[in-house]
N, C-alpha and C positions, 0 to 999 in steps of 0.2 A: 342142738336142738332149740327151735323156737321157745319162747316163753309164751305159754296159753294163760292169758288172765282175761278177766271181765269186770266191770263194776257196773251196777246200775243203781238207780233211784225210783222208787215208785210211790206216789202218793194217790191215795183214793179218800173217798168219804169215810172209810173205816180203817184205813191203815197209813203209816208212813214209813216206808221200809229202804234202807241203804244196804247194799249188799256188794261184796268183792271176792273173788275167787282166783286162786293161781293154781291151776292143775298141775304145775311142775313144782309145787312147793315142797314142804317138809312135814306137813301134817299139823301146822301152828294154826289155832283157832282163837277167835274172839267173838262169842256169841252172846247178845242180849235180847230177848224177845219178850220178857216177862211171863214166860211160859216154862217153868222149871224143867219139865221133861221133854219139852220141844229144843231147848238150849241143849240138854244132854245128848239128845240123839243127834243134833247137827253136828256139834263138837266131836262126837265119837266118828261120825260120818267122816269129817274131814281128817281127823287124828289117824284113823285106821285106813282111810284111802289115801294117806300122804299127800294131801292137797291142802293149801292154806285157804281159810274161810274167815271172813269178818262179816258178821250179821248185826244189825241194828235196825229192830223192829218196834214199832208202837203201834198198837191196835186198840179196837174198842173192847178191852177186856172185862169192862163192866158188863158187857152183853155176854160175852164168852169167847173161847180161843179160836173159834172156827176161822173168822176173817183174817187173823195173824197169819194162822197154818196155812190157809188157802193161798193168800197173797204172796207168802215168803215162797 
C-alpha cells in the first residue's frame, strides 16, 4: 500500500498553520492550537482514526478561537 501523506502551511492575516497527516499511520498525534478542547478533539480524531496528525496553529485568540478553528 502506498503511503498517503500530506503537509501544508497556510498563513492569513488571522492565522499561521502548519499541518501534516499520514493516513496510514498508527494514531500518533502532536497538536498545539492554543485551544484546549480543539487540541483534544483533533488528537482524539487522529488517535481513534489510526492516522498520524501534527498540527501547529497560531491564531488571533485575543479575538476568539473562530479563525483558528475555521482555518485549521
